[in-house]
C-alpha positions as CSV (number, residue, x, y, z in Angstrom):
1,X,135.7,56.7,122.6
2,X,137.0,58.3,126.4
3,X,134.4,58.7,128.7
4,X,134.9,62.3,129.2
5,X,134.8,62.8,125.3
6,X,131.3,60.8,125.4
7,X,129.6,62.7,127.9
8,X,131.0,66.0,126.3
9,X,129.3,64.5,122.8
10,X,125.9,64.1,124.4
11,X,126.1,67.4,126.3
12,X,126.4,69.1,122.8
13,X,123.8,66.8,121.3
14,X,121.7,67.9,123.8
15,X,122.1,71.4,123.5
16,X,122.0,71.3,119.6
17,X,118.3,69.5,120.0
18,X,117.4,72.3,122.5
19,X,118.4,74.9,120.5
20,X,116.4,73.5,117.5
21,X,113.3,72.9,119.9
22,X,113.6,76.6,120.7
23,X,113.8,77.5,117.0
24,X,110.8,75.8,116.2
25,X,109.1,77.3,118.7
26,X,109.7,80.7,118.1
27,X,106.1,82.6,117.5
28,X,106.0,83.7,113.6
29,X,105.5,87.4,113.0
30,X,102.9,88.9,110.7
31,X,104.0,91.8,108.3
32,X,101.6,93.5,106.5
33,X,102.6,95.4,103.2
34,X,102.7,99.1,102.5
35,X,101.6,98.2,99.1
36,X,97.9,100.2,98.1
37,X,94.7,98.1,99.0
38,X,92.8,96.4,96.1
39,X,89.3,95.6,96.3
40,X,87.9,92.1,96.7
41,X,85.6,91.3,94.3
42,X,82.4,90.3,96.4
43,X,81.2,87.7,93.4
44,X,84.5,85.7,94.1
45,X,84.5,85.5,97.9
46,X,80.7,84.0,98.2
47,X,79.9,82.1,95.0
48,X,78.3,78.7,94.7
49,X,77.1,76.4,92.4
50,X,73.5,75.8,92.9
51,X,71.0,73.4,91.6
52,X,67.2,72.4,92.3
53,X,68.4,69.0,93.8
54,X,69.6,71.1,97.0
55,X,67.3,71.1,99.8
56,X,68.0,74.6,100.7
57,X,65.1,75.1,103.3
58,X,66.3,72.3,105.5
59,X,69.7,74.1,105.9
60,X,68.3,77.6,105.7
61,X,70.4,78.7,108.8
62,X,73.8,77.6,107.8
63,X,73.5,78.3,104.0
64,X,72.4,82.1,105.0
65,X,75.5,82.2,107.4
66,X,78.0,82.2,104.6
67,X,76.2,85.0,102.5
68,X,76.0,84.2,99.2
69,X,77.2,87.0,96.8
70,X,76.7,84.7,93.8
71,X,75.0,81.6,92.3
72,X,75.4,79.4,89.5
73,X,72.5,77.6,88.2
74,X,71.6,74.9,87.2
75,X,75.6,73.9,88.3
76,X,77.6,70.8,86.9
77,X,76.5,68.6,84.6
78,X,72.9,68.8,85.4
79,X,72.9,71.7,82.8
80,X,74.4,69.4,80.2
81,X,71.4,66.7,80.6
82,X,68.3,68.8,81.2
83,X,66.6,71.4,79.4
84,X,66.4,75.0,81.0
85,X,62.7,76.0,81.1
86,X,60.2,78.2,83.0
87,X,59.6,75.4,85.5
88,X,63.0,74.8,86.7
89,X,63.2,78.8,87.5
90,X,60.5,78.4,90.2
91,X,62.5,76.7,92.5
92,X,65.5,78.6,91.7
93,X,63.5,81.9,92.6
94,X,62.2,80.9,95.9
95,X,65.7,79.5,97.1
96,X,67.0,83.0,95.7
97,X,64.8,84.9,98.1
98,X,65.6,82.1,101.3
99,X,69.7,83.0,100.5
100,X,69.1,86.5,100.1
101,X,71.0,88.3,103.1
102,X,71.3,91.6,102.1
103,X,69.2,94.5,99.8
104,X,69.9,92.4,97.0
105,X,69.9,88.9,95.9
106,X,72.9,87.2,95.2
107,X,74.1,87.7,91.5
108,X,73.1,85.0,89.3
109,X,74.8,83.1,86.5
110,X,72.6,81.0,84.3
111,X,74.5,78.0,82.0
112,X,72.4,77.4,79.0
113,X,72.2,74.0,77.4
114,X,74.7,73.1,74.6
115,X,75.0,69.5,74.5
116,X,72.0,67.6,73.0
117,X,72.7,64.2,74.4
118,X,68.8,62.7,73.5
119,X,66.2,63.4,70.8
120,X,64.4,66.4,71.3
121,X,66.8,68.1,73.8
122,X,66.2,71.9,73.8
123,X,69.9,73.3,72.9
124,X,69.3,75.2,69.6
125,X,69.7,79.0,69.8
126,X,65.8,79.5,69.7
127,X,66.0,77.7,73.0
128,X,68.5,80.0,74.7
129,X,66.4,82.8,73.5
130,X,63.5,81.5,75.2
131,X,65.6,80.9,78.5
132,X,66.2,84.5,78.4
133,X,62.4,85.3,78.2
134,X,61.7,82.7,80.8
135,X,63.9,84.7,83.1
136,X,62.8,88.1,82.4
137,X,59.0,86.5,83.0
138,X,60.1,85.6,86.5
139,X,62.0,88.7,87.1
140,X,65.1,87.3,87.4
141,X,68.2,89.4,86.7
142,X,71.0,87.1,84.9
143,X,74.3,88.8,85.3
144,X,75.9,86.3,83.0
145,X,74.5,83.5,80.7
146,X,77.5,80.8,80.5
147,X,77.1,78.7,77.3
148,X,77.4,75.4,78.4
149,X,79.3,73.3,80.8
150,X,82.8,71.8,80.1
151,X,82.5,71.4,76.4
152,X,85.9,69.8,76.0
153,X,84.5,66.7,77.5
154,X,81.8,66.3,75.2
155,X,83.8,64.4,72.6
156,X,85.6,62.7,75.6
157,X,83.0,61.4,78.1
158,X,80.3,61.7,76.2
159,X,81.3,60.1,73.0
160,X,80.8,62.8,70.4
161,X,83.8,63.7,68.3
162,X,81.9,66.3,66.7
163,X,82.3,69.0,69.7
164,X,85.6,70.4,68.6
165,X,86.4,74.1,70.1
166,X,85.6,75.5,66.7
167,X,82.3,74.0,66.8
168,X,81.7,75.4,70.3
169,X,82.6,78.5,69.2
170,X,80.3,78.9,66.4
171,X,77.3,77.5,69.1
172,X,78.4,79.9,71.5
173,X,78.2,82.9,68.9
174,X,74.6,81.5,68.0
175,X,73.4,81.5,71.5
176,X,75.1,84.4,72.5
177,X,73.2,86.5,69.3
178,X,69.8,84.7,70.2
179,X,69.6,86.1,73.9
180,X,70.8,89.4,72.9
181,X,68.1,89.5,70.3
182,X,65.7,89.6,73.6
183,X,68.2,91.3,75.8
184,X,70.7,93.5,74.3
185,X,72.4,94.4,77.7
186,X,72.7,90.6,78.1
187,X,76.8,89.2,78.9
188,X,78.4,85.8,78.4
189,X,80.8,83.8,79.8
190,X,82.5,80.5,78.3
191,X,83.9,78.1,78.0
192,X,83.9,76.3,81.4
193,X,86.5,73.9,80.5
194,X,86.8,71.0,82.9
195,X,90.0,71.6,84.4
196,X,93.6,73.1,83.4
197,X,95.2,70.0,82.0
198,X,96.6,69.9,78.5
199,X,93.5,69.0,76.5
200,X,91.2,71.4,78.5
201,X,94.0,74.6,77.8
202,X,94.1,73.6,74.5
203,X,90.5,73.9,73.8
204,X,90.3,76.7,75.6
205,X,93.0,78.4,73.8
206,X,91.2,77.7,70.2
207,X,88.0,79.2,71.9
208,X,89.8,82.3,72.8
209,X,91.6,82.4,69.1
210,X,87.9,82.3,67.7
211,X,85.6,83.8,69.9
212,X,87.7,86.2,72.1
213,X,86.0,89.1,70.9
214,X,82.4,88.4,72.2
215,X,83.6,86.4,75.5
216,X,82.9,89.1,78.3
217,X,84.1,86.6,80.9
218,X,86.8,83.8,80.3
219,X,85.9,80.5,82.3
220,X,87.3,77.7,83.4
221,X,87.2,75.1,86.4
222,X,89.7,74.1,89.2
223,X,90.0,70.7,90.0
224,X,93.5,69.6,90.9
225,X,93.0,66.1,92.6
226,X,91.0,63.3,92.6
227,X,91.0,62.9,96.4
228,X,93.9,60.3,96.4
229,X,96.9,62.6,97.2
230,X,98.5,63.0,100.5
231,X,97.2,65.8,102.6
232,X,100.7,67.9,102.1
233,X,100.4,67.4,98.2
234,X,96.5,68.1,98.1
235,X,97.5,71.6,100.3
236,X,100.3,72.4,97.8
237,X,98.0,71.8,94.7
238,X,96.6,75.4,95.4
239,X,99.3,76.7,93.9
240,X,97.6,75.7,90.5
241,X,95.2,79.1,91.4
242,X,98.3,81.5,91.3
243,X,99.8,79.9,88.0
244,X,96.2,79.8,86.0
245,X,94.8,82.9,86.8
246,X,98.2,84.9,85.5
247,X,98.4,82.7,82.3
248,X,94.7,83.0,80.9
249,X,95.4,86.6,81.8
250,X,98.3,86.7,79.6
251,X,96.7,84.5,77.0
252,X,93.6,87.1,76.6
253,X,95.8,90.2,76.5
254,X,98.0,88.8,73.7
255,X,97.6,89.5,69.8
256,X,99.1,86.5,69.2
257,X,96.6,83.9,71.2
258,X,93.4,86.5,71.1
259,X,93.5,88.3,68.1
260,X,90.0,89.4,67.7
261,X,89.7,90.4,71.3
262,X,93.0,91.3,73.0
263,X,92.1,94.9,73.6
264,X,89.0,94.2,75.6
265,X,90.7,93.4,78.7
266,X,88.0,90.6,79.4
267,X,87.5,89.8,83.1
268,X,88.2,85.9,84.5
269,X,86.3,83.6,86.2
270,X,86.3,79.9,87.8
271,X,82.9,78.7,87.5
272,X,83.7,75.5,89.5
273,X,86.3,74.8,91.8
274,X,87.2,72.2,94.7
275,X,90.0,70.5,95.6
276,X,89.1,67.2,94.3
277,X,86.7,66.4,91.2
278,X,85.7,62.7,92.4
279,X,82.1,63.7,94.0
280,X,81.5,60.1,95.2
281,X,85.2,60.1,97.6
282,X,84.5,62.4,100.4
283,X,88.4,62.2,101.2
284,X,89.4,65.8,100.4
285,X,86.1,67.4,100.2
286,X,84.2,66.7,103.5
287,X,87.1,66.9,105.5
288,X,89.3,69.7,107.0
289,X,92.2,69.4,104.2
290,X,89.3,70.3,101.6
291,X,88.1,73.7,103.6
292,X,91.6,74.7,104.1
293,X,92.3,74.4,100.4
294,X,88.9,75.8,99.3
295,X,89.5,79.0,101.5
296,X,92.8,79.5,100.4
297,X,91.7,79.2,96.5
298,X,88.9,81.7,97.3
299,X,91.2,84.0,98.8
300,X,93.9,83.1,96.0
301,X,91.5,83.7,93.0
302,X,90.6,87.2,94.4
303,X,93.6,88.7,94.8
304,X,95.2,87.3,91.4
305,X,92.5,89.2,89.7
306,X,89.4,86.9,89.0
307,X,86.4,88.5,88.7
308,X,83.8,85.6,89.6
309,X,84.3,82.4,91.0
310,X,82.0,79.5,91.9
311,X,82.6,77.1,94.6
312,X,81.3,73.6,93.8
313,X,79.1,73.3,95.7
314,X,76.6,75.1,97.8
315,X,75.2,71.9,99.1
316,X,74.6,68.0,99.4
317,X,76.0,66.9,95.9
318,X,78.0,64.0,96.8
319,X,81.2,64.6,99.0
320,X,80.8,68.3,97.7
321,X,78.7,70.9,99.3
322,X,78.8,72.8,102.5
323,X,76.3,70.7,104.5
324,X,74.7,67.3,103.5
325,X,71.6,66.1,102.7
326,X,70.5,65.7,106.5
327,X,72.1,69.1,107.0
328,X,75.0,68.1,108.9
329,X,77.6,70.7,108.7
330,X,81.0,69.9,107.0
331,X,84.4,71.6,107.2
332,X,83.7,73.9,104.4
333,X,80.8,75.6,105.9
334,X,83.0,76.9,108.8
335,X,85.6,77.8,106.1
336,X,83.2,80.1,104.3
337,X,81.8,81.8,107.3
338,X,85.2,82.7,108.1
339,X,85.7,84.1,104.5
340,X,82.2,86.0,104.9
341,X,83.7,88.4,106.8
342,X,86.7,89.1,104.7
343,X,85.6,92.1,102.9
344,X,87.0,95.4,101.5
345,X,90.5,95.5,99.9
346,X,93.0,93.3,100.8
347,X,96.7,94.5,101.4
348,X,99.6,92.2,100.9
349,X,100.5,90.1,103.8
350,X,103.5,87.4,105.3
351,X,104.9,85.5,108.0
352,X,108.3,84.1,108.7
353,X,106.8,80.5,109.0
354,X,105.9,78.7,105.9
355,X,103.5,76.4,107.5
356,X,101.1,79.2,107.6
357,X,99.4,81.0,104.9
358,X,98.4,84.6,105.6
359,X,95.8,87.1,104.1
360,X,94.6,90.6,105.2
361,X,91.8,93.0,104.2
362,X,91.0,96.4,105.4
363,X,87.0,97.6,105.5
364,X,87.3,101.1,106.9
365,X,89.0,101.1,110.5
366,X,88.8,97.0,110.8
367,X,91.7,94.8,109.3
368,X,90.7,90.9,109.2
369,X,93.3,88.6,109.0
370,X,93.3,85.0,107.9
371,X,95.8,82.7,109.0
372,X,95.7,79.1,108.0
373,X,97.9,76.2,109.9
374,X,98.9,74.0,107.4
375,X,100.7,72.0,109.6
376,X,99.9,68.8,111.6
377,X,101.0,70.1,115.0
378,X,100.5,73.7,116.6
379,X,102.3,76.9,115.3
380,X,102.6,79.8,117.9
381,X,102.1,83.5,116.4
382,X,102.9,86.8,117.5
383,X,99.8,88.8,116.8
384,X,101.1,92.0,117.0
385,X,100.9,94.6,114.2
386,X,102.3,98.3,114.2
387,X,99.3,100.7,114.2
388,X,96.7,97.9,115.0
389,X,95.0,96.5,118.0
390,X,93.8,93.0,118.1
391,X,90.1,93.3,119.2
392,X,88.9,89.8,118.2
393,X,89.8,86.2,117.0
394,X,88.2,83.0,116.1
395,X,89.4,79.5,115.0
396,X,88.1,76.1,113.8
397,X,89.5,72.4,113.5
398,X,88.3,69.2,112.4
399,X,87.0,68.5,115.8
400,X,85.1,71.8,115.8
401,X,83.0,70.9,113.0
402,X,82.8,67.1,114.2
403,X,81.3,68.1,117.5
404,X,79.4,70.6,115.6
405,X,80.8,73.4,118.1
406,X,81.0,77.2,117.5
407,X,84.1,78.6,116.3
408,X,86.8,78.8,119.2
409,X,86.9,82.1,120.5
410,X,90.7,83.0,121.0
411,X,92.0,85.3,123.8
412,X,93.2,88.7,123.1
413,X,96.9,87.7,123.6
414,X,100.7,88.9,122.4
415,X,101.2,85.2,121.4
416,X,98.5,82.7,120.0
417,X,98.9,78.8,119.6
418,X,97.2,78.0,116.2
419,X,96.0,74.6,116.5
420,X,96.8,72.1,113.9
421,X,95.2,72.3,110.4
422,X,93.1,75.2,111.4
423,X,91.8,78.3,109.7
424,X,91.7,81.2,111.9
425,X,90.2,84.8,111.9
426,X,91.9,87.7,113.6
427,X,90.1,91.1,113.6
428,X,92.4,94.3,114.3
429,X,91.2,97.8,114.8
430,X,93.3,100.6,113.4
431,X,94.8,103.2,116.1
């Protein structure tokens, strides 16, 4: 190639790189939809699984900072393996008082014991009725009784093949009636299946066919990975939230799949969710990726129409929990602190940068905007929103958490550089 041609080619190559770099550096813009605002259910944004093994008093300040709105008790497999009795309600009541940040305590969801496992286990209808009497004696108001926990796994993980969806449905009816005899206003949730794979969905579908007329909140769990996916794949798995809320809404509303209860418009709830189900593997639970996923999943549950959500878990459950046993904060604590202020009604929001997840909530004159930068490098963002003035902003990164620093305060600038893998909350005032 002649020298002149080589020089020309190099110049053109340099120019193309410069144009590409300039395009990559162009700040993203936010677009707020004019669609009607939709109320955000408080029992989705601040719901958690709580158990008596959690040393709440040791992390009182941090746990109160997320202002729990709902607690599911006793949380996880503990409800399968232990009796629900009056003694277990004593620490629950004390910790409810500690975690109450407003006039009303967090709403309470209580799991009954369904799986027996050992001789003498109190999992009969009369035991469920006694649990209802015990909560009344303790002056505990139960928003929902969830009948059992992950019954689709009783035959698989616990070796009892007699536990079919039909047997669980019969148990659900029996325990429900026993509790109604004590509290005629009680409401009931289930089947709380373990995940949304084929087997769990089949179990849930069979339950709906047999018990769709008596379940007041259809529940399931979301654990899309085991903590070994790539970071990018793990973050992308949040799309299961959109898929599952929509398909289970359709399931409940269909006369074919829910012949006994399709006219009831039964609410939906996810009573355990986290990026990974593997409690002993901290990856994607105690790290920034797990926190970004948790925040995004929570907001998507609210926006897609779930009425209840309970993150797993509030505290110190292997890699799960907002703080560990020593009270050391994890990225999920910071994530739910950001969500605590995401109140009011949500408005659809988009950005022209696919690496940024964006959401908006209007509460009076204030608009809260959440922006998650999922990329491994900083991304610029134009803060302008027609009709609104930026009045504040905070963000956090993995380093923020590692250093146990407060949130990073952002300048009131026309363009912001959002740090890599960060969750930012911008506050606007309506003009």
